N, C-alpha and C positions, 0 to 999 in steps of 0.2 A: 419413514413409515414401515421397516421390518419391528424395530422396536414399539410401535405402536399395536403392531397386531400380537406382540408378543407379552405386551403388558397385563392384558388379562391372565394369562396363563402362570405369568410370574407373581402376580398378585395372590391367586389363589395358592400357588405353591408354597409359598411363603406362609401366608395365613392360616393356611390349613395343615402343613407340612412340618414347617422349619421353626416355626412360632409354637406349636404343641412340643415338638422333640426339646427346643431350649428350655420351654417351661419346666418340662417332667426333669431334664437334667438338674435345673435349678432347685427343685424341691426334692431332689433325690440327696441334695448335700444340706438340707435344713432340717430341723426336728423342732419338736415344742418342750419346751422347758415350763415346768410346773412349778409355782412358789407355793409355799404352805399348803394350804387343804384344795389350792384350784379355783378359790371362790374369789369373787369380785373382779375390779378394773385391773387388769397387768398382773394378775395370777398366771395366765399362761400366754407366754410367749414364744416365737417364731425366733429359733437362734440357728446359728452356723454349725453344722454338725461335722463337716469333713467328710471322710469316708467311712463313717461309723455304719449308716445306712447300708452301704456295700459289703462290709463284712457281716453284718448280721445277714444280709441275703444269702452271701456268698458260704455263711456255716449254718444256715437253715435246712437241716434235713427234709423238711416239707418239699422245700423247692425242687431238690434233686430227686425226691422220690417222684415227684410230677413230672420232671424230666424224663426220668427212667421210663414211666409210664406211657409218655409221649414217644419215645423211641422206639418201644414195641409196638406201639400204635402205628407210628409211620413202616416199621418194618413189614406190618402187614398190609396197610393201605398203598405205598407207593409201589411196590413191584405188581401188585393184583391189578391196581386201577391203570398203572401207563401200560401193563401187559394187553389189558384187555381195550383200551384205547388202540395200540399199536396193530390189534388183530381185527378190530372193527375196522380201522382204517384201510387195512389191504385187504380185506373182503371186499369194502366198497370201491376199492380202486381197480378190482380184476375186472378184465374183459367181460367175465362170463356173470357179473352181479346183475341183479334184476331190483327195480322198484328200489334205486338209489335214493331219489329225494325222499320219499315215503320213511327209508332205513335211516336216513342222515336226520331228519326230523324226530324220528322216535327215540333214536339214542340221545341225542343231544336235548331232549325235553325234560329229562329229571333235573338237567342242570338250572333249568329257569323256576324249578320250584324252591320257594325260599326254604333255608337251611332248618328254621324253627318249623316251618310246617311240616318238613319233610321227617324231621327229628319227631313230632306229634306222630305222624302216621305211621312210621316205622315202631315207635312206643307201644303205640296200641296192638299193631302185630306181634309185638314181642310179649307183651301180657297174658299169661296163662289165661286169664277169666276171661279174656274176650278176644283171644287169638283163633282164627278159623284153623289155622294150622294146627295149635296146639290141641285143638277140640277134635279133629281128623285123628291127630295121633292117639288119643286117649280112646277116642271111640274103637281104634283099629287094635287097642292094647300094646301100641308101639312106644317104645321109650321117648319121651319127650322132656328136652333139655330146657333148663330155665335159662333162658337167653338174655335175662335181666340180672343174673346171678354173677357172684365174682368172680368165677373162673370164664366167664363166655362175655362179659361185659363189653371187654376190648373188642371181640370180633363184632359184636353188635353194633358198637359206636363205627368201627371201619367200615362195616357194610353200607351205613348211611353216608360216608362220603364216598366209598367206590361208586354207589348207586349214583351221587349227583355230581361226581367229578369226571366218571368216564367219556360224556359226551364232548364236555369242553376240549379236554385232551384229544381227542379222536379228530375234533374237528381242524385243531391245529396240526395234527399229524396227515390229515387229509390234503387239506390245504398244500402243505408241503409236497405230498406226493404226487399232486394235481401239477406241480411246477416243474416236474422231470419230465425233459422232451421225450417224446414218445419214439423219437427214431432209435432212442437207445434200448427201448424194449422191444421194437422191432429186428434191431441188430440182433440182441439176445436171443429171440426166436428164431431167425433164419440160423444161428449158430447152434439151435437144438436146445436152448435152455426151457425146461418147464417153467409154469408157473412159479413155483415153490422155487426153484433156482433163482427165477429172476427177484423175487421176494427176498430171500436170504441174502443174496450177493449184489444187488443193484438197489431195491428200492430201500432197503432197512439202511445200508450204508450211507445213501445219500440224504436221508431224512434226519441222519444223526444229530446236525443242529437244532432241529425242532424238537427230538427226545430231550436232548441236554436243557432247552429251555422250558419245556415242561415239567421235567424234573426238579429243575429250580424253582420255579412256581410251585409246584406240589409241595417240596420240603418246606418251604416257608411257610404255607397254608396248613401244613402239618403241625409245627411250632404255635399257630394261632388257633390250635382247634379251641372252640369254646361252647359254640350254641348247641353242639349236638350233647355233650354230658349234662351241661346246665338243663337244657329242657328234658331228658331222661331223668335226670337227680330224683324230682317227685316220686317218680315211679321205682325206684328200687332203692336199697340202703347200700350198696355195692359202690356207689358212687360218693366221694367225700366233698367237702367244700374246695378242696385242694388237689383235687383229681389231675387236673392239668396247670400248668405255671400260670394261664390268664386267669383260671377261676381263683387261685391263690391271691393273684392280684387284685382281682375284682373284689373279693371278700376283705382284705387288707384294706382297701381303698373306701368301700361302701357298707361293708357290714361294721369294722372294727374302726372304721374313721381314722386309719392310719394312712394316709396319703403320701407320706414322705418315704416310708417303708415301702410302699407300693412302686413309688415312682423309681427307687432304686432298684427294685426287682424287676421292673419293666426295662430298665436300661441294661441289666445283665442279660435279659432274654434276648434283647434286640441285639446285643452284641454277639451272643453265643450263635443266633441265628445269622448274622452278619458274616461272623468266621467261619462256620459251617458250611454255608452257600458259596463263599468266596473260594474255601478249599477245596470243594468238589468241582467249582467251575474252572479252579488251576489244574486241577487233576486231570480232566478231560479234555482242557482247552486244546492240547496239540491235537490231538485224534478228532474231535470236534470240528475245529476251524481250520486244520492245517492245510487242507486243499485250497480255502479261501486264500492262505495268508502265500 
């Protein structure tokens, strides 16, 4: 009976995760061999390529430029988003907080907006010709920066991620805060601790596992950034078709019809994300889960 209940999940996991990963790994080891002019039956054959696609991916400067841009994007996004999520969660957990339910829904609501729709909304707010903020700045003769220019585009993309991601992470941290026994708070207040001291010395250390979990999920999502720059790209010349690694993979697979190179690049990015996430987890594991062990 337990296996009968597990079968649907196992089938779905195999069909929609393991099989695609295996097929991508298979494609990454293949290439197309063209004979003659490439015309006629049998002129184009799929052959074994070994690690040639991986060597090409690892030596492609476009890929590593995209990785560096995403790392810069993550350096802006992660501390800001998780810092705001922690701050909002602590405020909502405070005994002096009012309208908790309304505040939770209001902060979480942007997460429910699809990424493409959110990118379009913010894109029109960034456009100088239609942005109400840019119009007000011009009317007041104040400097109006080009938010879609090459110098600020990474901040504009990060803003979309922050706007949409704070609510989900806040909810995870807030749930962890609610699980802390209230007797601990009361004991700290009896000992003379202020709410700030309780937050810094009790709440934050006790929700460290939740912070680690949200950090890992956010790191993985950062390396998968695709929808925001792709949606904003028609509005600006500051975004290339390879601005992020996933945009390069999409271009290679569907615009250049080179699915073999795209498969190898996908495997490289997946391995890079896995190593970075696992390394971060190992680095903080003792501090995060030492009390549980």
